[in-house]
C-alpha positions in Angstrom: 70.3 -117.4 -4.4 73.6 -117.6 -6.2 76.7 -118.5 -4.1 80.1 -117.3 -5.5 83.3 -118.4 -4.3 86.3 -116.0 -5.1 83.7 -113.2 -5.2 86.3 -110.4 -4.6 88.6 -111.7 -7.3 89.0 -110.8 -11.0 86.5 -113.1 -12.7 84.4 -113.6 -9.5 83.7 -110.0 -8.8 82.9 -109.5 -12.5 80.4 -112.3 -12.4 78.9 -111.0 -9.1 78.2 -107.6 -10.8 76.6 -109.3 -13.8 74.4 -111.6 -11.5 73.1 -108.6 -9.6 72.5 -106.8 -12.9 70.2 -109.9 -13.8 68.4 -109.4 -10.6 69.6 -112.3 -8.6 70.3 -112.6 -4.9 74.0 -113.2 -4.5 76.2 -114.2 -1.6 79.9 -113.8 -2.1 82.5 -115.9 -0.4 86.2 -114.7 -0.1 89.0 -114.8 2.1 90.8 -111.8 0.3 94.1 -113.6 -0.1 94.0 -112.3 -3.6 90.6 -110.6 -3.8 90.2 -106.8 -3.6 87.9 -104.6 -1.6 87.7 -102.2 -4.7 86.3 -104.9 -6.8 83.1 -105.3 -4.9 82.4 -101.7 -3.9 79.5 -101.4 -6.4 78.1 -104.8 -5.2 78.1 -103.6 -1.7 75.6 -100.9 -2.7 73.1 -103.6 -3.8 70.7 -104.8 -1.1 70.7 -108.2 -2.9 74.3 -108.7 -2.2 75.9 -110.1 1.0 79.7 -110.9 1.5 81.0 -113.6 3.8 84.7 -113.5 4.7 85.7 -117.0 4.7 88.1 -119.6 3.3 87.1 -122.4 1.2 89.3 -124.7 3.3 86.9 -124.3 6.1 84.1 -126.6 5.5 81.9 -125.5 8.3 82.1 -121.9 7.2 81.1 -123.0 3.7 78.1 -124.9 4.9 76.9 -122.1 6.9 77.4 -119.5 4.2 75.8 -121.7 1.5 72.5 -122.3 3.2 69.6 -121.2 0.8 71.6 -121.3 -2.4 70.3 -122.9 -5.5 73.5 -122.5 -7.9 77.1 -122.2 -6.9 79.9 -120.7 -9.1 83.2 -122.1 -7.7 85.9 -119.6 -8.8 88.2 -119.4 -5.7 91.5 -121.1 -6.5 95.2 -120.6 -6.6 96.0 -119.5 -10.1 99.7 -119.0 -9.8 100.7 -121.6 -12.4 104.5 -120.4 -12.7 105.5 -121.2 -9.1 103.6 -124.5 -8.7 106.7 -126.6 -8.2 107.9 -124.3 -5.5 104.8 -124.9 -3.2 103.2 -128.0 -4.6 100.7 -128.5 -1.7 99.1 -125.2 -2.4 97.5 -126.3 -5.7 96.3 -129.6 -4.1 94.7 -127.7 -1.2 93.3 -124.5 -2.7 92.2 -126.2 -6.0 91.3 -129.8 -5.3 90.6 -130.0 -1.6 88.7 -126.8 -1.7 86.6 -128.0 -4.5 85.7 -131.2 -2.4 84.8 -128.8 0.3 82.4 -126.8 -1.9 80.8 -130.2 -3.1 80.5 -131.3 0.5 78.7 -127.9 1.4 76.4 -128.2 -1.5 75.4 -131.7 -0.5 74.9 -130.6 3.1 72.6 -127.8 2.0 70.8 -129.7 -0.9 72.3 -127.6 -3.6 72.3 -129.3 -7.1 74.0 -126.9 -9.5 77.6 -125.9 -9.8 79.5 -123.8 -12.4 83.4 -124.5 -12.0 86.3 -122.5 -13.4 88.7 -125.1 -14.7 91.4 -124.4 -17.2 92.7 -125.2 -20.6 96.0 -126.3 -18.8 94.3 -129.7 -18.2 94.9 -130.6 -21.8 98.8 -130.3 -21.2 100.6 -130.4 -24.4 97.7 -131.4 -26.6 98.3 -133.3 -29.8 95.1 -131.9 -31.3 95.1 -128.1 -32.2 92.7 -126.4 -31.8 91.8 -128.8 -28.9 88.2 -130.0 -28.3 86.7 -130.9 -25.0 86.8 -134.6 -25.8 90.5 -134.5 -26.9 92.4 -137.5 -25.2 94.5 -136.3 -22.2 98.2 -136.3 -22.4 100.7 -136.4 -19.6 99.9 -133.3 -17.1 102.6 -130.8 -17.3 101.7 -128.4 -14.5 100.6 -128.9 -10.9 97.9 -126.4 -11.4 96.5 -128.3 -14.3 96.7 -131.6 -12.5 94.9 -130.1 -9.5 91.9 -128.6 -11.6 91.6 -131.8 -13.4 91.3 -133.7 -10.1 88.7 -131.1 -9.1 86.8 -131.8 -12.4 86.9 -135.6 -11.4 85.4 -134.9 -8.0 82.6 -132.7 -9.6 81.7 -135.5 -12.2 81.6 -138.1 -9.5 79.4 -135.9 -7.2 77.2 -135.3 -10.2 76.8 -139.0 -10.7 76.6 -140.1 -7.0 74.5 -137.2 -5.7 72.3 -136.0 -8.6 74.1 -132.7 -9.1 74.4 -130.7 -12.3 77.7 -129.3 -13.4 78.9 -126.9 -15.9 82.8 -127.0 -16.2 84.5 -124.1 -18.0 88.1 -124.7 -19.3 89.3 -121.2 -19.7 92.2 -119.7 -21.8 93.9 -116.8 -20.0 91.3 -114.1 -19.2 92.0 -110.5 -19.9 90.2 -107.1 -19.0 89.1 -104.8 -16.3 90.1 -106.0 -12.7 93.1 -108.2 -14.0 95.7 -108.6 -11.4 97.7 -111.5 -12.4 99.5 -112.5 -15.6 102.0 -111.5 -18.4 100.2 -108.1 -19.3 100.8 -106.8 -15.7 104.2 -108.3 -15.6 105.2 -106.6 -18.9 103.5 -103.4 -18.0 105.2 -103.2 -14.7 108.6 -103.8 -16.2 108.1 -101.2 -18.8 107.0 -98.5 -16.1 110.3 -99.4 -14.3 112.7 -99.5 -17.3 110.9 -98.4 -20.6 113.9 -99.3 -22.6 114.2 -103.0 -22.1 111.9 -105.8 -21.3 112.8 -109.3 -19.9 110.8 -112.0 -21.7 110.4 -115.6 -20.3 111.2 -118.2 -23.1 111.8 -117.1 -26.8 108.7 -115.0 -27.1 107.3 -117.5 -29.7 104.9 -119.2 -27.3 101.4 -119.3 -28.9 98.6 -118.3 -26.4 95.0 -117.6 -26.6 93.2 -115.1 -24.4 89.5 -114.0 -23.7 87.9 -110.9 -22.6 86.5 -111.2 -19.1 83.0 -110.0 -20.0 82.8 -112.5 -22.9 83.9 -115.2 -20.4 80.9 -114.2 -18.0 78.6 -114.2 -21.0 79.4 -117.8 -21.9 79.3 -118.9 -18.2 75.8 -117.4 -17.7 74.6 -118.8 -21.1 75.6 -122.3 -20.2 74.0 -122.2 -16.7 70.8 -121.3 -18.6 71.0 -123.4 -21.7 73.0 -126.6 -20.7 70.8 -129.5 -19.5 73.3 -132.5 -19.3 74.2 -133.7 -15.8 77.8 -132.6 -16.7 78.5 -130.1 -19.3 82.0 -129.3 -20.2 83.0 -126.2 -22.2 86.1 -124.7 -23.6 86.0 -120.8 -23.5 88.4 -119.0 -25.7 88.5 -117.0 -29.0 88.9 -118.5 -32.4 92.5 -117.1 -32.7 95.8 -117.1 -30.7 98.9 -114.9 -30.9 102.5 -115.1 -30.1 103.6 -113.5 -26.9 106.0 -111.3 -29.2 102.7 -110.0 -30.8 101.2 -109.2 -27.4 104.4 -107.4 -26.5 104.1 -105.3 -29.6 100.6 -104.3 -28.9 101.5 -103.2 -25.3 104.5 -101.4 -26.4 102.8 -99.6 -29.2 100.0 -98.6 -26.8 102.6 -97.0 -24.4 104.5 -95.4 -27.3 107.7 -97.7 -26.4 110.1 -99.7 -28.3 112.0 -101.7 -25.7 114.8 -104.0 -26.3 113.7 -107.5 -25.6 115.8 -109.8 -23.5 114.8 -113.4 -23.9 115.5 -116.1 -21.2 115.6 -118.7 -23.9 113.7 -122.0 -24.8 110.4 -122.6 -26.1 108.5 -122.1 -22.7 108.8 -119.8 -19.8 108.6 -122.1 -16.8 108.0 -125.7 -15.8 104.6 -126.6 -17.1 104.3 -123.6 -19.5 102.5 -124.7 -22.5 104.0 -123.4 -25.8 100.9 -123.6 -27.7 97.3 -123.2 -26.3 94.4 -122.9 -28.6 90.9 -124.4 -27.9 88.1 -125.5 -30.1 85.1 -123.6 -28.7 82.5 -124.9 -31.1 80.5 -126.6 -28.2 79.8 -123.2 -26.4 79.3 -121.3 -29.8 76.5 -123.9 -30.7 74.6 -122.3 -27.8 74.7 -119.0 -29.5 77.7 -117.4 -27.8 80.5 -115.7 -29.5 83.2 -113.4 -28.1 82.9 -109.6 -28.7 86.5 -108.6 -28.5 89.5 -109.8 -30.2 92.7 -110.8 -28.4 94.4 -107.4 -29.2 91.4 -105.5 -28.0 91.3 -107.4 -24.7 95.1 -106.9 -24.2 94.6 -103.1 -24.8 91.6 -103.0 -22.5 93.8 -104.7 -19.8 96.6 -102.1 -20.3 94.0 -99.4 -20.0 92.8 -100.8 -16.7 96.2 -101.0 -15.3 97.1 -97.4 -16.4 94.0 -96.3 -14.5 94.4 -98.3 -11.3 98.1 -98.0 -10.3 97.1 -99.3 -7.0 96.9 -102.8 -8.5 100.7 -102.6 -9.2 101.5 -101.3 -5.7 99.9 -104.4 -4.1 101.8 -106.9 -6.3 
């Protein structure tokens, strides 16, 4: 049985659907703070799926729900990077302490394998571009990245101390169907409200890499099958990046708009915003993985999802 935290979220619900398609028994765990009932509607129709409503900060609930699992995918987290300095304890609790709870629940139930959704933000403002997994870490620039890096350390220590096996995935920003958070939603919502103008944080020249959600799931499932080391760390991203301005151009063109851009200024949008993210993904590619969609295609898929699911905007 596979146990998935954050099972009603963007990536978690997509992973659940894929696991069920592969024939796995799946238990999802979510407190619905950001997860959506609509995302797990198909999963509910499958007799091999069971949902437990619970919080990863509730260790007893985790232990009870995880009984019988042989693999855990831990995706529940606070992913709101931009406002980390406004509520610094949230990253600590929902990312680091929650991960310790998951590891303790695994230990109590004799579960030995964990896949963990980390982030490319752990590299801070890396000196090496594209950035490989063994790049020396610079000073951390976001509370989100710092909390994820601390969670990675706990996972590595538990793997060493208790004989667990871990797959750590350092994502770039993920795009696609069920997307509910990030710059594409922010820009799309603005353009619906005022099609002639768009407020852009920073100078629009920030260079970012993005990955389509189904390509992300492909990589995660492949790593869980193929990686054999006690701890395997994989960057997940495409072999390209784009400026924020380029992404704006794709979105605007798709919507048939030509807005005036109002920049807030500076080379980053918020405290902890990395002006250049581009990961070296040779390690996961060596297992035979490659992304199917380009960044542009992933951005357009995301816009199309938002166009067809207006309820997502209404809940923001």
